MIDOSE-1310 file (N, C-alpha, C; in nm, 2 decimals, decimal comma, always signed):
residues 266
mtaa	+1,10/+2,85/-1,55/+1,13/+2,79/-1,42/+1,28/+2,82/-1,39; +1,30/+2,89/-1,27/+1,44/+2,91/-1,23/+1,47/+2,84/-1,11; +1,60/+2,83/-1,07/+1,64/+2,76/-0,95/+1,58/+2,82/-0,83; +1,55/+2,95/-0,83/+1,49/+3,01/-0,71/+1,34/+2,98/-0,69
tagt	+1,27/+2,95/-0,80/+1,13/+2,93/-0,80/+1,09/+2,78/-0,82; +1,18/+2,70/-0,86/+1,15/+2,56/-0,89/+1,09/+2,49/-0,77; +0,97/+2,43/-0,80/+0,91/+2,35/-0,69/+0,97/+2,21/-0,69; +0,95/+2,14/-0,58/+0,99/+2,00/-0,57/+0,88/+1,92/-0,51
ltcv	+0,89/+1,79/-0,53/+0,79/+1,69/-0,47/+0,87/+1,58/-0,41; +0,83/+1,55/-0,29/+0,88/+1,43/-0,22/+0,76/+1,35/-0,16; +0,75/+1,23/-0,20/+0,64/+1,14/-0,14/+0,70/+1,05/-0,04; +0,65/+1,05/+0,08/+0,70/+0,98/+0,19/+0,59/+0,88/+0,25
glgm	+0,64/+0,78/+0,33/+0,55/+0,69/+0,39/+0,55/+0,71/+0,54; +0,43/+0,70/+0,60/+0,42/+0,72/+0,75/+0,45/+0,58/+0,82; +0,46/+0,48/+0,74/+0,46/+0,34/+0,80/+0,32/+0,31/+0,84; +0,31/+0,19/+0,90/+0,17/+0,14/+0,94/+0,13/+0,19/+1,08
mlgs	+0,22/+0,18/+1,17/+0,19/+0,22/+1,31/+0,20/+0,37/+1,34; +0,10/+0,43/+1,38/+0,10/+0,58/+1,40/+0,21/+0,62/+1,49; +0,30/+0,71/+1,44/+0,41/+0,76/+1,52/+0,52/+0,67/+1,54; +0,51/+0,54/+1,52/+0,62/+0,45/+1,55/+0,70/+0,41/+1,43
hltp	+0,65/+0,42/+1,31/+0,72/+0,38/+1,20/+0,78/+0,49/+1,11; +0,76/+0,61/+1,15/+0,80/+0,73/+1,07/+0,95/+0,74/+1,08; +1,02/+0,74/+0,96/+1,17/+0,75/+0,96/+1,21/+0,89/+0,98; +1,33/+0,91/+1,03/+1,38/+1,05/+1,04/+1,38/+1,13/+0,91
iars	+1,41/+1,07/+0,80/+1,41/+1,14/+0,67/+1,27/+1,18/+0,63; +1,18/+1,09/+0,66/+1,04/+1,12/+0,62/+0,99/+1,24/+0,71; +1,02/+1,24/+0,83/+0,98/+1,35/+0,92/+1,04/+1,48/+0,88; +1,17/+1,47/+0,84/+1,23/+1,60/+0,80/+1,17/+1,65/+0,67
qita	+1,13/+1,57/+0,58/+1,07/+1,61/+0,46/+0,93/+1,68/+0,49; +0,86/+1,62/+0,58/+0,73/+1,68/+0,62/+0,75/+1,82/+0,68; +0,84/+1,83/+0,77/+0,85/+1,96/+0,84/+0,92/+2,07/+0,76; +1,00/+2,03/+0,66/+1,07/+2,13/+0,57/+0,98/+2,17/+0,45
advv	+0,87/+2,10/+0,43/+0,79/+2,13/+0,31/+0,72/+2,27/+0,33; +0,68/+2,33/+0,21/+0,59/+2,44/+0,22/+0,45/+2,40/+0,23; +0,41/+2,29/+0,17/+0,27/+2,24/+0,19/+0,28/+2,09/+0,19; +0,19/+2,03/+0,27/+0,19/+1,88/+0,28/+0,05/+1,83/+0,24
fagv	+0,05/+1,73/+0,16/-0,08/+1,66/+0,12/-0,08/+1,53/+0,19; -0,19/+1,50/+0,26/-0,21/+1,38/+0,34/-0,30/+1,28/+0,27; -0,24/+1,17/+0,23/-0,32/+1,07/+0,16/-0,35/+0,96/+0,26; -0,42/+0,99/+0,37/-0,45/+0,89/+0,48/-0,60/+0,90/+0,50
sdgv	-0,66/+0,78/+0,53/-0,80/+0,78/+0,54/-0,85/+0,79/+0,69; -0,76/+0,78/+0,78/-0,79/+0,79/+0,92/-0,78/+0,93/+0,98; -0,89/+0,98/+1,03/-0,88/+1,12/+1,08/-0,78/+1,14/+1,19; -0,76/+1,03/+1,28/-0,67/+1,04/+1,39/-0,52/+1,06/+1,33
veqw	-0,49/+0,98/+1,22/-0,36/+0,99/+1,16/-0,34/+1,12/+1,10; -0,45/+1,18/+1,03/-0,43/+1,31/+0,97/-0,41/+1,42/+1,07; -0,48/+1,41/+1,18/-0,46/+1,51/+1,29/-0,31/+1,50/+1,34; -0,26/+1,38/+1,35/-0,12/+1,36/+1,40/-0,03/+1,43/+1,30
vrrl	-0,05/+1,41/+1,17/+0,04/+1,48/+1,07/+0,03/+1,63/+1,08; -0,09/+1,68/+1,12/-0,11/+1,83/+1,13/-0,02/+1,88/+1,25; +0,02/+1,80/+1,34/+0,10/+1,84/+1,45/+0,25/+1,87/+1,40; +0,28/+1,81/+1,28/+0,41/+1,83/+1,23/+0,43/+1,94/+1,13
hpdv	+0,31/+1,99/+1,08/+0,32/+2,10/+0,98/+0,19/+2,18/+0,98; +0,20/+2,32/+0,97/+0,08/+2,40/+0,98/-0,01/+2,40/+0,85; +0,04/+2,35/+0,74/-0,04/+2,35/+0,62/-0,05/+2,21/+0,56; -0,14/+2,14/+0,62/-0,17/+2,00/+0,57/-0,30/+1,99/+0,50
rslq	-0,30/+1,95/+0,38/-0,43/+1,94/+0,30/-0,46/+1,79/+0,27; -0,58/+1,76/+0,31/-0,62/+1,62/+0,30/-0,66/+1,59/+0,15; -0,62/+1,47/+0,11/-0,65/+1,42/-0,02/-0,78/+1,33/-0,02; -0,83/+1,31/+0,10/-0,95/+1,22/+0,11/-1,08/+1,28/+0,04
pfya	-1,10/+1,41/+0,03/-1,22/+1,46/-0,03/-1,22/+1,43/-0,18; -1,11/+1,38/-0,24/-1,12/+1,35/-0,38/-1,19/+1,21/-0,40; -1,20/+1,14/-0,29/-1,28/+1,01/-0,30/-1,43/+1,05/-0,30; -1,51/+0,97/-0,37/-1,66/+0,99/-0,37/-1,72/+0,86/-0,41
eakp	-1,84/+0,84/-0,36/-1,91/+0,72/-0,39/-1,94/+0,70/-0,54; -1,90/+0,59/-0,59/-1,92/+0,55/-0,73/-1,82/+0,63/-0,82; -1,73/+0,71/-0,77/-1,63/+0,77/-0,85/-1,52/+0,67/-0,87; -1,48/+0,65/-1,00/-1,37/+0,55/-1,02/-1,24/+0,60/-0,95
rqat	-1,17/+0,50/-0,90/-1,05/+0,54/-0,82/-0,94/+0,60/-0,92; -0,94/+0,56/-1,04/-0,85/+0,62/-1,14/-0,87/+0,77/-1,15; -1,00/+0,81/-1,15/-1,03/+0,96/-1,15/-0,98/+1,03/-1,02; -1,00/+0,96/-0,91/-0,96/+1,01/-0,78/-0,81/+1,03/-0,78
yrdm	-0,74/+0,93/-0,83/-0,59/+0,94/-0,83/-0,54/+1,05/-0,92; -0,61/+1,07/-1,03/-0,57/+1,18/-1,12/-0,59/+1,32/-1,05; -0,70/+1,33/-0,98/-0,72/+1,46/-0,91/-0,62/+1,48/-0,80; -0,58/+1,37/-0,73/-0,48/+1,39/-0,62/-0,35/+1,43/-0,68
veam	-0,31/+1,37/-0,79/-0,18/+1,40/-0,86/-0,19/+1,55/-0,90; -0,29/+1,59/-0,96/-0,30/+1,73/-1,01/-0,30/+1,83/-0,90; -0,36/+1,80/-0,78/-0,35/+1,89/-0,67/-0,21/+1,91/-0,62; -0,13/+1,80/-0,61/+0,01/+1,81/-0,57/+0,09/+1,89/-0,67
ltev	+0,07/+1,85/-0,80/+0,15/+1,92/-0,90/+0,12/+2,06/-0,92; +0,00/+2,10/-0,89/-0,04/+2,25/-0,90/+0,05/+2,33/-0,81; +0,08/+2,28/-0,69/+0,16/+2,35/-0,59/+0,31/+2,34/-0,63; +0,35/+2,23/-0,69/+0,49/+2,21/-0,74/+0,51/+2,32/-0,84
ragr	+0,42/+2,33/-0,94/+0,44/+2,43/-1,05/+0,44/+2,57/-1,00; +0,38/+2,59/-0,88/+0,38/+2,72/-0,82/+0,51/+2,75/-0,75; +0,60/+2,66/-0,75/+0,73/+2,68/-0,69/+0,75/+2,64/-0,55; +0,65/+2,56/-0,50/+0,66/+2,52/-0,36/+0,72/+2,38/-0,34
rvcg	+0,78/+2,37/-0,22/+0,83/+2,24/-0,18/+0,71/+2,16/-0,13; +0,67/+2,05/-0,20/+0,56/+1,98/-0,17/+0,59/+1,84/-0,11; +0,52/+1,80/-0,01/+0,55/+1,66/+0,05/+0,41/+1,59/+0,05; +0,41/+1,48/-0,02/+0,29/+1,39/-0,01/+0,31/+1,28/+0,09
vfyg	+0,22/+1,27/+0,18/+0,23/+1,17/+0,29/+0,13/+1,06/+0,27; +0,17/+0,94/+0,28/+0,09/+0,83/+0,26/+0,11/+0,72/+0,36; +0,01/+0,63/+0,37/+0,02/+0,52/+0,46/+0,14/+0,43/+0,42; +0,20/+0,36/+0,52/+0,29/+0,25/+0,48/+0,41/+0,30/+0,40
hpgv	+0,43/+0,24/+0,29/+0,53/+0,27/+0,19/+0,46/+0,35/+0,08; +0,51/+0,46/+0,04/+0,43/+0,54/-0,06/+0,44/+0,48/-0,20; +0,52/+0,38/-0,22/+0,53/+0,31/-0,35/+0,47/+0,17/-0,36; +0,40/+0,13/-0,25/+0,34/+0,00/-0,24/+0,19/+0,01/-0,24
faqa	+0,13/-0,04/-0,35/-0,01/-0,03/-0,37/-0,06/+0,12/-0,35; +0,01/+0,21/-0,41/-0,03/+0,35/-0,40/+0,00/+0,41/-0,54; -0,10/+0,42/-0,62/-0,08/+0,47/-0,75/-0,05/+0,62/-0,76; -0,11/+0,70/-0,68/-0,10/+0,84/-0,69/+0,05/+0,89/-0,67
phea	+0,12/+0,84/-0,57/+0,26/+0,89/-0,55/+0,35/+0,85/-0,67; +0,33/+0,73/-0,72/+0,41/+0,69/-0,84/+0,39/+0,79/-0,96; +0,26/+0,81/-0,98/+0,22/+0,90/-1,10/+0,27/+1,04/-1,08; +0,25/+1,09/-0,95/+0,29/+1,23/-0,92/+0,44/+1,25/-0,94
vara	+0,52/+1,15/-0,89/+0,67/+1,16/-0,91/+0,71/+1,16/-1,05; +0,65/+1,06/-1,13/+0,68/+1,05/-1,27/+0,64/+1,17/-1,35; +0,53/+1,23/-1,32/+0,48/+1,35/-1,40/+0,57/+1,47/-1,36; +0,60/+1,48/-1,23/+0,68/+1,60/-1,19/+0,82/+1,59/-1,26
raeg	+0,88/+1,47/-1,26/+1,01/+1,46/-1,33/+1,00/+1,49/-1,48; +0,89/+1,44/-1,54/+0,87/+1,47/-1,68/+0,86/+1,61/-1,71; +0,81/+1,69/-1,62/+0,80/+1,84/-1,63/+0,92/+1,91/-1,59; +1,02/+1,84/-1,55/+1,15/+1,90/-1,52/+1,17/+1,93/-1,37
yvar	+1,09/+1,89/-1,29/+1,10/+1,92/-1,14/+1,18/+1,81/-1,07; +1,24/+1,84/-0,96/+1,30/+1,74/-0,88/+1,19/+1,67/-0,80; +1,19/+1,54/-0,81/+1,08/+1,46/-0,74/+1,14/+1,33/-0,70; +1,11/+1,28/-0,58/+1,16/+1,16/-0,53/+1,07/+1,09/-0,43
mepg	+1,09/+0,97/-0,40/+1,01/+0,89/-0,31/+1,10/+0,84/-0,20; +1,05/+0,85/-0,08/+1,13/+0,79/+0,04/+1,05/+0,67/+0,09; +1,12/+0,56/+0,11/+1,05/+0,44/+0,15/+1,00/+0,45/+0,30; +0,90/+0,36/+0,32/+0,84/+0,35/+0,46/+0,81/+0,21/+0,49
isse	+0,78/+0,18/+0,61/+0,74/+0,04/+0,65/+0,60/+0,01/+0,60; +0,59/-0,09/+0,52/+0,46/-0,13/+0,46/+0,39/-0,24/+0,53; +0,27/-0,26/+0,49/+0,19/-0,37/+0,54/+0,26/-0,51/+0,52; +0,33/-0,52/+0,41/+0,41/-0,64/+0,38/+0,52/-0,66/+0,49
dcly	+0,59/-0,56/+0,53/+0,69/-0,57/+0,63/+0,62/-0,62/+0,76; +0,51/-0,56/+0,80/+0,44/-0,60/+0,92/+0,39/-0,74/+0,91; +0,35/-0,78/+0,79/+0,30/-0,92/+0,77/+0,41/-1,02/+0,80; +0,53/-0,99/+0,75/+0,64/-1,09/+0,78/+0,66/-1,10/+0,93
adlg	+0,66/-0,99/+1,00/+0,69/-0,99/+1,14/+0,57/-1,06/+1,22; +0,45/-1,02/+1,19/+0,34/-1,07/+1,27/+0,30/-1,22/+1,24; +0,33/-1,26/+1,12/+0,30/-1,40/+1,09/+0,42/-1,49/+1,10; +0,54/-1,43/+1,13/+0,66/-1,51/+1,14/+0,70/-1,57/+1,01
ldpg	+0,67/-1,50/+0,90/+0,69/-1,55/+0,77/+0,83/-1,49/+0,72; +0,92/-1,59/+0,68/+1,04/-1,55/+0,62/+1,04/-1,59/+0,48; +1,03/-1,49/+0,38/+1,02/-1,52/+0,24/+1,14/-1,60/+0,19; +1,25/-1,60/+0,26/+1,37/-1,67/+0,21/+1,36/-1,82/+0,24
rtgc	+1,26/-1,86/+0,31/+1,26/-2,01/+0,34/+1,20/-2,09/+0,22; +1,08/-2,06/+0,18/+1,02/-2,13/+0,07/+0,99/-2,04/-0,05; +1,01/-1,91/-0,03/+0,97/-1,82/-0,14/+0,83/-1,76/-0,11; +0,80/-1,65/-0,18/+0,67/-1,58/-0,16/+0,63/-1,51/-0,29
qhfe	+0,51/-1,54/-0,33/+0,45/-1,47/-0,44/+0,35/-1,36/-0,40; +0,35/-1,25/-0,46/+0,26/-1,14/-0,43/+0,18/-1,10/-0,55; +0,05/-1,08/-0,53/-0,04/-1,04/-0,64/-0,15/-0,95/-0,58; -0,20/-0,85/-0,66/-0,32/-0,78/-0,62/-0,43/-0,88/-0,65
atqf	-0,53/-0,88/-0,56/-0,63/-0,99/-0,57/-0,71/-0,99/-0,69; -0,76/-0,87/-0,74/-0,84/-0,87/-0,86/-0,76/-0,90/-0,98; -0,64/-0,85/-0,99/-0,55/-0,89/-1,10/-0,53/-1,04/-1,10; -0,51/-1,10/-0,99/-0,49/-1,24/-0,98/-0,61/-1,32/-1,04
mlyr	-0,73/-1,26/-1,02/-0,85/-1,32/-1,07/-0,87/-1,31/-1,22; -0,81/-1,20/-1,27/-0,83/-1,17/-1,41/-0,73/-1,23/-1,51; -0,62/-1,28/-1,45/-0,52/-1,34/-1,54/-0,48/-1,48/-1,49; -0,44/-1,56/-1,58/-0,40/-1,70/-1,54/-0,25/-1,69/-1,50
rsvd	-0,23/-1,69/-1,37/-0,09/-1,68/-1,31/-0,04/-1,82/-1,28; +0,09/-1,83/-1,29/+0,16/-1,95/-1,25/+0,18/-1,95/-1,10; +0,11/-2,03/-1,03/+0,11/-2,03/-0,89/+0,20/-2,14/-0,84; +0,30/-2,11/-0,76/+0,39/-2,21/-0,70/+0,34/-2,24/-0,56
tsaw	+0,27/-2,36/-0,55/+0,21/-2,39/-0,42/+0,31/-2,44/-0,32; +0,44/-2,44/-0,35/+0,54/-2,47/-0,25/+0,59/-2,35/-0,18; +0,54/-2,23/-0,23/+0,57/-2,10/-0,17/+0,45/-2,04/-0,11; +0,47/-1,94/-0,03/+0,36/-1,86/+0,02/+0,30/-1,78/-0,10
lvlw	+0,16/-1,76/-0,09/+0,09/-1,67/-0,19/+0,02/-1,56/-0,11; +0,05/-1,44/-0,14/-0,01/-1,33/-0,07/-0,09/-1,24/-0,17; -0,22/-1,23/-0,14/-0,31/-1,15/-0,22/-0,34/-1,02/-0,15; -0,31/-0,91/-0,21/-0,33/-0,78/-0,15/-0,47/-0,72/-0,20
qvgi	-0,52/-0,63/-0,12/-0,65/-0,57/-0,15/-0,76/-0,67/-0,17; -0,76/-0,78/-0,09/-0,86/-0,88/-0,10/-1,00/-0,82/-0,07; -1,00/-0,72/+0,01/-1,13/-0,66/+0,05/-1,21/-0,59/-0,06; -1,14/-0,57/-0,18/-1,22/-0,52/-0,29/-1,20/-0,62/-0,41
agdl	-1,17/-0,75/-0,38/-1,15/-0,85/-0,48/-1,27/-0,86/-0,58; -1,24/-0,86/-0,71/-1,34/-0,88/-0,81/-1,41/-0,75/-0,85; -1,37/-0,64/-0,80/-1,43/-0,51/-0,84/-1,37/-0,46/-0,98; -1,46/-0,45/-1,08/-1,41/-0,41/-1,21/-1,45/-0,26/-1,23
sggr	-1,54/-0,21/-1,14/-1,58/-0,07/-1,16/-1,48/+0,03/-1,12; -1,39/-0,01/-1,02/-1,29/+0,08/-0,97/-1,35/+0,18/-0,87; -1,48/+0,16/-0,83/-1,54/+0,26/-0,74/-1,59/+0,20/-0,61; -1,57/+0,07/-0,59/-1,62/+0,01/-0,47/-1,51/+0,02/-0,36
fdte	-1,56/+0,01/-0,24/-1,47/+0,02/-0,12/-1,48/-0,11/-0,04; -1,56/-0,21/-0,09/-1,57/-0,34/-0,03/-1,60/-0,44/-0,13; -1,61/-0,56/-0,09/-1,65/-0,67/-0,18/-1,77/-0,74/-0,13; -1,81/-0,85/-0,18/-1,93/-0,92/-0,14/-1,91/-1,07/-0,16
prrl	-1,99/-1,16/-0,10/-1,97/-1,30/-0,11/-1,96/-1,36/-0,25; -2,04/-1,31/-0,34/-2,04/-1,37/-0,48/-1,91/-1,34/-0,55; -1,84/-1,22/-0,52/-1,71/-1,20/-0,58/-1,61/-1,28/-0,51; -1,62/-1,29/-0,38/-1,52/-1,37/-0,30/-1,53/-1,52/-0,34
avlv	-1,66/-1,56/-0,38/-1,67/-1,70/-0,42/-1,60/-1,73/-0,55; -1,59/-1,63/-0,64/-1,51/-1,64/-0,76/-1,37/-1,65/-0,73; -1,32/-1,57/-0,63/-1,18/-1,57/-0,59/-1,15/-1,71/-0,53; -1,24/-1,77/-0,45/-1,21/-1,90/-0,39/-1,21/-2,00/-0,51
evls	-1,30/-1,99/-0,61/-1,30/-2,08/-0,72/-1,16/-2,08/-0,79; -1,11/-1,96/-0,81/-0,98/-1,95/-0,88/-0,87/-2,01/-0,80; -0,87/-1,98/-0,67/-0,77/-2,04/-0,58/-0,78/-2,19/-0,57; -0,91/-2,24/-0,58/-0,93/-2,39/-0,57/-0,87/-2,46/-0,69
rhyp	-0,82/-2,39/-0,79/-0,75/-2,46/-0,90/-0,62/-2,51/-0,85; -0,57/-2,45/-0,74/-0,43/-2,48/-0,69/-0,43/-2,53/-0,55; -0,54/-2,50/-0,47/-0,54/-2,54/-0,33/-0,67/-2,62/-0,29; -0,66/-2,71/-0,20/-0,79/-2,78/-0,16/-0,87/-2,68/-0,07
pthe	-1,00/-2,70/-0,07/-1,09/-2,60/+0,00/-1,06/-2,61/+0,15; -1,00/-2,72/+0,20/-0,97/-2,73/+0,34/-0,84/-2,67/+0,38; -0,76/-2,62/+0,29/-0,63/-2,57/+0,32/-0,65/-2,44/+0,40; -0,57/-2,43/+0,51/-0,58/-2,32/+0,60/-0,51/-2,20/+0,54
vviy	-0,59/-2,08/+0,54/-0,53/-1,96/+0,50/-0,54/-1,86/+0,61; -0,48/-1,74/+0,59/-0,48/-1,64/+0,69/-0,53/-1,50/+0,64; -0,63/-1,45/+0,70/-0,67/-1,31/+0,67/-0,59/-1,22/+0,77; -0,52/-1,12/+0,71/-0,43/-1,04/+0,78/-0,46/-0,89/+0,76
raat	-0,45/-0,82/+0,87/-0,45/-0,67/+0,87/-0,36/-0,62/+0,97; -0,27/-0,53/+0,92/-0,17/-0,47/+1,01/-0,23/-0,38/+1,11; -0,18/-0,37/+1,23/-0,23/-0,27/+1,33/-0,18/-0,14/+1,29; -0,26/-0,03/+1,31/-0,22/+0,10/+1,27/-0,21/+0,20/+1,39
lpfq	-0,26/+0,15/+1,50/-0,26/+0,24/+1,62/-0,19/+0,15/+1,73; -0,12/+0,22/+1,82/-0,04/+0,15/+1,93/-0,12/+0,06/+2,01; -0,25/+0,08/+2,04/-0,33/+0,00/+2,12/-0,40/-0,11/+2,05; -0,38/-0,12/+1,92/-0,44/-0,22/+1,84/-0,35/-0,35/+1,83
tpri	-0,42/-0,46/+1,79/-0,34/-0,58/+1,76/-0,37/-0,61/+1,61; -0,28/-0,68/+1,54/-0,31/-0,71/+1,40/-0,42/-0,81/+1,39; -0,49/-0,81/+1,28/-0,59/-0,92/+1,26/-0,52/-1,04/+1,20; -0,52/-1,15/+1,27/-0,47/-1,27/+1,22/-0,57/-1,38/+1,23
ermp	-0,65/-1,40/+1,13/-0,77/-1,49/+1,14/-0,74/-1,61/+1,04; -0,74/-1,73/+1,10/-0,71/-1,85/+1,02/-0,84/-1,92/+0,99; -0,86/-1,97/+0,87/-0,98/-2,04/+0,83/-0,95/-2,12/+0,71; -1,04/-2,22/+0,68/-1,02/-2,30/+0,55/-1,04/-2,21/+0,43
lgsv	-0,98/-2,24/+0,33/-0,99/-2,16/+0,20/-1,14/-2,15/+0,16; -1,22/-2,25/+0,18/-1,36/-2,25/+0,14/-1,44/-2,16/+0,22; -1,39/-2,11/+0,33/-1,47/-2,02/+0,42/-1,45/-1,87/+0,39; -1,35/-1,85/+0,30/-1,32/-1,71/+0,27/-1,43/-1,63/+0,22
qdas	-1,51/-1,69/+0,13/-1,62/-1,62/+0,07/-1,73/-1,57/+0,17; -1,73/-1,62/+0,29/-1,82/-1,57/+0,39/-1,76/-1,48/+0,49; -1,63/-1,45/+0,47/-1,56/-1,37/+0,57/-1,59/-1,22/+0,55; -1,58/-1,15/+0,66/-1,60/-1,00/+0,66/-1,46/-0,94/+0,63
lgmp	-1,46/-0,87/+0,51/-1,33/-0,82/+0,47/-1,34/-0,67/+0,44; -1,23/-0,59/+0,47/-1,23/-0,45/+0,43/-1,11/-0,43/+0,34; -1,09/-0,30/+0,30/-0,98/-0,27/+0,21/-0,85/-0,30/+0,26; -0,82/-0,28/+0,39/-0,68/-0,31/+0,44/-0,65/-0,46/+0,46
dtla	-0,74/-0,55/+0,43/-0,72/-0,69/+0,46/-0,64/-0,75/+0,35; -0,56/-0,85/+0,39/-0,47/-0,93/+0,30/-0,50/-1,07/+0,32; -0,49/-1,15/+0,21/-0,51/-1,30/+0,22/-0,37/-1,36/+0,20; -0,32/-1,43/+0,31/-0,19/-1,50/+0,30/-0,22/-1,65/+0,30
ippc	-0,16/-1,72/+0,20/-0,18/-1,86/+0,19/-0,05/-1,94/+0,20; -0,04/-2,02/+0,30/+0,08/-2,10/+0,32/+0,10/-2,20/+0,21; +0,22/-2,26/+0,20/+0,24/-2,36/+0,10/+0,16/-2,49/+0,13; +0,12/-2,56/+0,03/+0,04/-2,68/+0,05/+0,12/-2,80/-0,02
tple	+0,23/-2,78/-0,08/+0,31/-2,88/-0,14/+0,45/-2,86/-0,10; +0,53/-2,97/-0,09/+0,67/-2,95/-0,05/+0,75/-2,90/-0,17; +0,87/-2,84/-0,14/+0,96/-2,80/-0,24/+1,01/-2,93/-0,32; +1,02/-2,92/-0,45/+1,06/-3,04/-0,53/+1,20/-3,02/-0,57
pdla	+1,29/-3,11/-0,52/+1,43/-3,10/-0,55/+1,46/-3,12/-0,70; +1,55/-3,05/-0,75/+1,60/-3,07/-0,89/+1,73/-3,15/-0,88; +1,72/-3,28/-0,90/+1,83/-3,37/-0,87/+1,94/-3,34/-0,97; +1,91/-3,31/-1,09/+2,02/-3,28/-1,19/+2,10/-3,16/-1,15
irar	+2,04/-3,05/-1,12/+2,11/-2,93/-1,08/+2,19/-2,96/-0,95; +2,13/-3,03/-0,86/+2,20/-3,06/-0,73/+2,33/-3,13/-0,76; +2,32/-3,23/-0,85/+2,44/-3,31/-0,88/+2,55/-3,22/-0,95; +2,51/-3,13/-1,04/+2,61/-3,04/-1,10/+2,68/-2,95/-1,00
laef	+2,59/-2,90/-0,91/+2,65/-2,81/-0,81/+2,74/-2,89/-0,71; +2,70/-3,01/-0,68/+2,79/-3,09/-0,59/+2,92/-3,12/-0,66; +2,92/-3,14/-0,79/+3,05/-3,16/-0,86/+3,14/-3,03/-0,85; +3,08/-2,92/-0,86/+3,15/-2,79/-0,84/+3,22/-2,79/-0,70
aase	+3,14/-2,82/-0,61/+3,18/-2,81/-0,47/+3,30/-2,91/-0,45; +3,28/-3,03/-0,51/+3,38/-3,13/-0,49/+3,52/-3,09/-0,56; +3,50/-3,03/-0,67/+3,63/-2,99/-0,74/+3,70/-2,87/-0,68; +3,62/-2,80/-0,59/+3,68/-2,68/-0,52/+3,74/-2,72/-0,39
ap	+3,71/-2,84/-0,34/+3,75/-2,88/-0,21/+3,90/-2,89/-0,20; +3,96/-2,85/-0,09/+4,11/-2,85/-0,08/+4,16/-3,00/-0,08
């Protein structure tokens, strides 16, 4: 590999809203690339990317019914790295932020670097960013915990019910095969059972989905926790759970800090 032939890889995010969230640096990486790989599932979005570059190759054909997602991601990574090894400037384009709930970009960048190529990731506006804006949620007020829904079900996590709890990919909650694109009531019932260890079934939760097209509005559907198992959910949906208990003051720490403040007063 020489400096003249060394390929490069840059993974960028489109943001969530088509055409509105794309950063200038992400756009420049797309237009300057030799080949662009599009990891987006919406045909309208893919066609929009094709307006920015003449050689856009979809990563969607790597998905197949009953094919484990891990195998799909490996195929995506190999497709991008094949072009990098051929000395091309490669740009991988993904929804939202390319490093948020997106395994293929992380793996592709890590492998490219391990093979000696220049590889980097450029941030984008993620569904999390949209959630804060659409729900009026400031994580700095009470705090916010984030988990992938199935992982949350498989491990005993310490849940702080005085903070927000956000479960991502709730639309495939409970899938152990890695090949499903949706969930079903019996799996959601297990999720509700796990959450009921911490929250009452009447506690109001929010099903959220960011808008991806300018004429869309976000999905903000409020319901009792106990009704989640009967909700219609897709892969883009997120479950946001507000606090159900107040913040508990630590009186000893407060007293110590008050002493510091008093000693520093003029």
